[in-house]
N, C-alpha and C positions, 0 to 999 in steps of 0.2 A: 477438610481435605484430606485424602489419604497421604501417608508419609511418603509414598512413591511420586507423589505429585502428578498422578495421572487424573485424566477427567473427572472432576466433580463440579461444583458451580464455579463459574468464572464470569469476568466482565469482558464485554465487547466494548473497545474503545476505538473512537474515530475522532478527527479533528474537522471543525467547520468554522467558517466565518463568513463575513458579507461576501456577496457574489456567489459564483458558481458552486462553490462547496457547500452552501446552505440547501440548495435544491438536491445535490447529489446525497446529502446527509438524509433528507426526507425520503429519497428513493431507496435507500440502503433499508432505512428503519422499516418502511412499508413492506419491503421483501422479506425482511427478518420476521416481523409478525405474520406475514402469509405464508412462509414456508417452514417456520419452526415457531409455531404458537405457543409451544410449551417450554420455550426457552426459560430458565429460571434466573439466570443471572441479570445484571444491570446493563442496559445500553448507554453507554456513557458518550455524549458529543462533548469533546473538551473545546473549549472557545478561548482565543487568545483575548487578554483586557488590553485596552489602550494604554500606551506608556511611550517611553522614549524611542524604542526600536519600531515604532509604527508612525509613520508621518500621518495616516489617517486611522480613525477608529475602526479596528477589524472587526468588531461585533457584529452579528447578524441583526438585520434590520426588518425584514419582511414578516409583517404580523402574520400572515396567513400561513407561511412556512413554519413560523415557530409555533403557532397553534396546532398545525398538524405533527409537529415533533412531539408536543407535549400529548397529543391524543395516541400517539405511538408509544407512549411511555419511555421516551428518551429523556435522560438526566443530563442537563446542560450543565457542567462544570467549568467555571472560569480558570484560567492560568495565567501566570506571568512569564513573559519572554526576558529572559536574562543574558541570553547569548546570540540569538540569531534574530528572529523577528522578520521585517519586511526584506531585509537583504538576502536572506535565505529560508522562505518559508516551509521548505521541507524539513526544518530543524524543529518546527512545531511539533512534529510527533513524537520527538524525545522531551522536549520541554514539557509537553502536557502530561506525560507519565510521572513526572516528578509531584503533580497534585493530586495524584491519587492514592487511595490508602495503601499503607505499606503491608506487604506479605500477603496481598490478594491476587491470585492468578489473573492474568489478561491475555486476551487475544486482540491485537491492533490489526485493524483494516483500513485501508485507504477508502476514502468516501466513495470512490468509482467503483463500487463493488456491489454486485447482487447477491443475496442469500438465496440459494436454489434449494436447500433442503436442510435437515436437522443438523445444525452446526454443533449442538452438544453431544451428537454421536460420534463425533470425531474424537479418536483416542490421544489427545494431547498429554505429553509428559512434560509437565512444566518445570521439571528440573533439568530437562534438555531441551533448551531453546532451539527453534529452527526458524526457517524463514522462506519465502516463495522461491522457487526456481523458475519462474516462468519470466526468463530474462534474456537478453540477447548479449552479443559481445560489445558493450558499449564502453567499458574501462577496464584495464588502461590501454592506451594506444602505444605499444612501445615504438621507441623510434629506431631507424635503420642500423644504427649503430650501437644500440643497446643503450640500458638494460633490458631484457626481455621480460616476459610475464613473471618468470621465476624470481629475477632480481628484483624486481619490483615489489612482489607481494612478500618475498622473504624479508626486505629491509623493513616494511611495515610491522609484520610479526616481531622481528628482533626490537624495534623501536619499542614495543610495548611488553616485551618480555613474555609472549605467547609462543608455544611450541608451534612450528611451522609445518613439518613433515606429517604429523596426524592429520592436517586438513586437506592433503592432496588426494587427488582420485587418481589412484594408479593405473586403472583402466585407460584412462586417457594418456596420450603420448606427451613427453616433455615439451613444454612451450605450447601446447594447444591450451587455448583458454579456458576450456572446461576442465583443465586438470586442476585449477585453483577455484578455492572456495570465493563464489561470488553469487550474490542473491538480488532478488528485486524486492524493494522493502515495502510492496503492496500489503503483505501480511508479515507478521511476526509475533512470537508469543514468549512469555518466561513467567516464573512463580511470584515475581516482585516488581512491580513496575517503577519502584524508586531505584532498586539495584540496577534494573536495566537502563534506565534513565542516566543515572550516575555514571555509568561506563561508557554509555554512547558520547556524552557530553564531554567527558575526558578525552577519548580520543577523537572526536571531530573537532575540538577546539584546538588540540596539538596539532592535528594535521593541517587545519587552516592558519595557526599563528606562527608555526614553526616547521614548515614543510621539510622534508627529508631532500638530500640531492637527488635522489633517484626517482623524484617527482617533479624535476625542473621542467620536464618537457609535456607534463600531463595537466589535463583540464580538471582542477578540482571541482568546479560547479558545472552542472547541478548534481553531481554523482557524490557528493562528500558523505550523505548518510548511507549510500550503497558502499563506498570504501570501508567505512568503519563498521558496517554491519556484520561482515564475517569476523573481523577480529573480536568483536565483542561477544558474537555467539560462540566463538572457539573458546574464548576467555571465561565464558561461564558454563563450559561443559556440553555446548551443543554441537550441532553440524548439520549436514545435509537432511532434508525430510525423508522419512522412511515410509514404506508403503501404507502404513497406518494413516497418514495424512494426505493420501492421493484425493480425498474429496475436495481439499483446498486446490483452487485453480482446476476443478473438475466438476463433481455432480454435487457439491456443496456449496461451493462459492464461483464467482465469476468476476475477475478484475478485468473490467471492460474499458477503462482509461479514456475512450473517447465514443460518444454514441455513434458515429459512423462506423468505428471500428467493430462495435458491436453488431451492428446491422450486417456488415459485410462478413463477418467471421463466425459469429456464435451459432450453435445448433438450434434447429427450430424450436425445440422444447423451452431454450433460454428466452426466445423471443415471444413464445406463448406465455410464459410466466412474467414477463414485463408487460404484456398486454393485460394480464389478469390483475397484476398488483397496481397499475395505473389507472384501473376502470373505475373504482369508486369516485364520486364526484369532487368529495373532499380533498382527495390525494391530487386529482387531476387539476383543480383550482391552484393549490399549492405550488405544482411542478410548472404550471404555465406561466409563473412569474419569471421563469428563466426562458429567454427567447428560443436558445437552441433546443431545450427539452419540447417547448410549444410547437416547433417546426417539424422536429424529427419525429417524436413520439406522435403527436396530435394531428398534426397537418400532413402525416404520410411521407415525409421527406425520407424517412428509414427505409420505407418500401421502396423508392426509388435507388437506394443505395444497394439495397439487397438484390435487385434485379441486375446489377452490374456485374455480379461475381457468381461463378458456379464454386458453391461452398464445399465440392468434392475435389476441387482442382485449384485451391487458393495457392498463391505464389509462397515460395518457403520463407521469404521474409516480409515485414511490415511494410517498407519503404514503398513498393510498387501499387500496395493498396492505397496507401495514403495517397500517393500521387494520382491514381485513377479517379479517386474521389473528387481530390482537388480540381482536376481538370472539367470536371462536370459540375463544379460549383456547387457541390453538396458538402463540402467539409464545413463543419461547425463545432464548437465546443463550450 
């Protein structure tokens, strides 16, 4: 890897376990091999091991899906849950990184992601971590009498001895949520998975176990990873993604989150790629093990969702889209 940490060979890391994530992992892997056949890094599917933090065995069980992952050259890597587990499965993404090789650059992706193009062409600077800006104003929710956004975020940065002012977007007004560093955890990257995991676990467990007074009125779950993420990225010398990363959440990746939303919002080119990726019989057979995939992709319910919306005039927020789909009885995940 070059000394500046910029794109060379890197690993793509996802987390999968029994249930929906198994099938999302197959779809992501199939899209990677279709859209980026020359990708030279490893595709790592991190899988939690059974243990005291899981009341049931979390490992993948669908043999057809597992065979598809192997055919797609996915490497299944087990990991132990020491801090989160079933009580907060979003913590899997940071605990999984601790099981990966030290010092090897990685890009973490949520399983509900489609690869649309050559991800190796993205100019990652692994010494300057960043994460997805495809987020809404979900956290914090400042109480009427304070503290405001600035007071809440400043208290967190001060708690972990991280400079606060350099993280501000001064183009946004004081107390506007976009002024403060906030990410979606659907993708992020760094030069060392163990370093990143260690910092995330340190911050997340401290917020969970010893919350600040400024957070007394705030919901910690399910936002804990997204609360910690800007702190850790700033601590490790990163920040908001620059234009060189525009392909993520753009023409290289699509974080779809729920298939009905993909059919409602995605450009025609993305749905065309989805159709191509899922056409091979062995991929189709694996994905049909998940009823929402079977109904939405292969029994044309996705087309019914698509017909509900004018993609050139979508509502500015997601809530009315979800509500319309649910009213029509077409929501599934």
